[in-house]
C-alpha positions in Angstrom: 13.9 -8.8 8.5 15.9 -5.7 9.0 14.3 -2.3 9.9 15.4 -0.7 6.6 13.7 -3.4 4.7 10.5 -3.0 6.6 10.5 0.8 6.0 10.9 0.3 2.2 8.1 -2.2 2.2 6.0 0.2 4.2 6.7 3.0 1.7 6.1 0.8 -1.3 2.8 -0.4 0.2 1.8 3.1 0.9 2.2 4.4 -2.7 -1.2 3.2 -3.9 -2.9 4.8 -0.8 -0.7 7.9 -1.4 -1.9 8.1 -5.1 -5.6 7.6 -4.1 -5.1 10.3 -1.3 -3.5 12.6 -3.9 -6.3 12.1 -6.2 -8.9 12.7 -3.4 -7.1 15.9 -2.4 -7.2 17.1 -6.0 -10.9 16.1 -6.4 -12.2 17.5 -3.3 -10.0 20.6 -3.1 -11.6 23.1 -0.8 -14.6 20.8 -0.1 -12.6 18.7 2.4 -12.6 19.3 6.2 -9.6 18.5 8.5 -11.5 15.6 10.1 -12.1 14.2 6.6 -8.4 14.4 5.8 -7.6 12.7 9.2 -10.1 10.0 8.4 -8.5 9.3 5.0 -5.2 8.7 6.8 -6.7 6.6 9.6 -8.7 4.4 7.1 -5.8 3.8 4.8 -3.2 3.4 7.6 -5.5 1.1 9.5 -6.3 -1.2 6.7 -2.6 -1.3 5.6 -1.8 -2.3 9.2 -4.5 -4.9 9.7 -4.0 -6.6 6.2 -0.5 -7.9 6.9 -1.6 -9.3 10.2 -4.5 -11.3 8.3 -2.0 -12.4 5.6 0.5 -13.5 8.3 -2.3 -15.7 9.9 -3.0 -17.2 6.6 0.6 -17.8 5.9 0.9 -19.5 9.3 -1.7 -22.0 8.3 0.0 -23.0 5.2 3.6 -22.3 5.7 4.5 -25.9 6.6 3.6 -26.9 3.0 5.9 -24.4 1.5 8.5 -23.8 4.0 11.4 -24.9 1.9 10.1 -22.5 -0.9 9.6 -19.5 1.3 12.2 -17.1 -0.4 10.9 -18.2 -3.8 7.3 -17.6 -2.7 8.1 -14.2 -1.1 10.0 -13.3 -4.4 7.1 -14.2 -6.6 4.6 -12.4 -4.3 6.6 -9.2 -4.2 7.4 -9.1 -7.9 3.8 -9.9 -8.8 2.5 -7.2 -6.5 5.2 -4.7 -7.7 4.4 -5.5 -11.4 0.7 -5.0 -10.8 1.2 -1.7 -9.1 3.3 -0.5 -12.1 0.7 -1.9 -14.5 -2.1 -0.3 -12.7 -0.4 3.1 -12.7 0.6 3.0 -16.5 -2.8 1.7 -17.8 -5.3 4.3 -19.0 -7.1 5.8 -15.9 -10.7 6.6 -16.1 -11.2 10.4 -16.4 -11.9 11.8 -13.0 -13.7 14.8 -14.3 -17.1 13.1 -14.0 -16.7 12.2 -10.3 -18.5 14.4 -7.8 -16.7 16.6 -5.3 -18.5 15.1 -2.3 -16.6 13.2 0.5 -18.0 9.7 0.9 -17.3 7.4 3.8 -18.5 4.3 1.9 -16.2 5.1 -1.0 -13.3 5.7 1.6 -13.9 2.3 3.0 -13.8 0.7 -0.4 -10.6 2.4 -1.5 -9.0 1.6 1.9 -9.8 -2.1 1.4 -8.8 -2.0 -2.3 -5.4 -0.3 -1.6 -4.5 -2.7 1.2 -5.0 -6.1 -0.5 -1.3 -6.1 -1.5 -0.5 -5.8 2.2 -2.3 -9.2 2.8 0.2 -10.8 0.4 3.1 -9.1 2.2 1.8 -10.5 5.5 1.8 -14.0 3.9 5.5 -13.4 3.0 6.3 -12.3 6.4 4.9 -15.6 7.7 7.0 -17.6 5.3 10.0 -15.7 6.3 9.5 -16.2 10.0 9.1 -12.5 10.6 7.2 -11.3 13.7 4.2 -9.4 12.4 3.7 -6.6 15.2 6.6 -4.3 14.2 5.8 -4.6 10.3 2.1 -3.8 11.1 3.0 -0.6 13.1 5.5 0.7 10.6 3.2 0.0 7.7 0.2 1.6 9.5 2.2 4.7 10.5 4.0 5.2 7.1 0.7 4.7 5.1 -1.1 7.2 7.5 1.7 9.8 6.9 1.7 9.3 3.2 -2.0 9.4 2.9 -2.1 12.7 5.0 0.6 14.1 2.7 -1.2 12.9 -0.4 -4.3 14.8 0.5 -2.6 18.0 1.1 -0.3 17.7 -2.1 -3.4 16.7 -4.0 -5.0 20.0 -3.0 -1.9 21.9 -4.3 -0.4 19.9 -7.1 -2.2 16.5 -7.6 -3.3 17.2 -11.2 0.4 17.2 -12.3 1.4 13.7 -11.1 -1.8 11.6 -10.4 -1.3 7.8 -10.0 2.4 7.7 -11.1 3.6 7.4 -7.6 2.5 3.7 -7.7 5.2 3.1 -10.1 7.9 4.0 -7.4 6.1 1.5 -5.0 6.0 -1.2 -7.6 9.7 -0.9 -8.3 10.6 -1.0 -4.6 8.6 -4.2 -4.1 10.2 -5.8 -7.1 13.8 -4.8 -5.9 12.9 -6.3 -2.4 11.8 -9.5 -4.0 15.1 -9.9 -5.5 16.9 -9.0 -2.3 15.0 -11.8 -0.6 15.6 -14.3 -3.4 19.3 -13.7 -3.7 19.9 -12.7 -0.1 21.9 -9.5 -0.8 
């Protein structure tokens, strides 16, 4: 897979972490320390980097079964993930006013896992497409870290205006990449 596609996938995968970071920045505002902002980036970036590897391992175990259908499987996974990202960002989002303004490591861990599950499916796709996993892991981790850090800072400044709508962009990118893989353009 070419580097441009890997960067687009990394950006798309980072959109849910970016949205959550944006929300956290808005929610915590002045009650968040620099080390907490750094932790948000490390948690989101770390889990986004690890999950494709776990998906790749899983894909390696079953790829002999679906080897001839790999582009179709990758297409279906990317379109499904992208569609879910768009759906999740459009559906009615629970009012955030009732949330406390306290930083929680437990909540951060849960959010990092939840936002990285789609990266697991991408890892399966990489396995089916015979893509080495090290470079995608590094790119996805770094891009997600950067977008998460940016999200917190933007959230502190303007998060209430945009909220979770950045996930739509990530969903559209994944869907378009699915079509690129299926049709080979």
